[in-house]
C-alpha positions, 0 to 999 in steps of 0.5 A: 488461505492466500489473501486476494485483492478486489481492484476498483480503479487502476491508474498508470503512473510513471515511477519517480524512483524505486517502488516495491510491490504491494507498497503505498504510493504517492500520486507523484510516483514516489513510494510513501514514507512514514505516515504519508497519505497514499494515492494508492497501492503498487500492483507491481515493482518499479526498479527505477525512476521513469518506469511504468507503474500500475497503482490501485486507487480504489478497492481492496488492495494487498499491502505488505505488512511492516508489523503485526496487524489486526482486522479492523485497524486503520492502516498507515504507511511505514518508512518503506511504504508497508502497512502498519497500524495507524499511529500518528500518520494518515490513514490509508484504509482499514485492514480486512484481516489480521496478519504478521509482518511480511504477510499481506494485509487486505486493505480497503482503500480510502 
């Protein structure tokens, strides 16, 4: 079954650089790096700085997994803005499903 999202608040940002689809994003429009606290999750890709970018700030977002994830784990950003199990970074939410790297995690955003 394909995972689905449930949007809460969607904000419109101007990207500060290239941002991938379903990636953690900071409030300044940059894609998150490793362990960074996210403002939200990109709902589209932005190829370059200055492009419009829709970001889900609250709700249940789909985030591309950068590693295997188990439902109930807290999720942080990897170096590419993908979701991975919380280690030493900031929690950006909780996984609603289990999946492998490259699949979608349903993340309850915090």
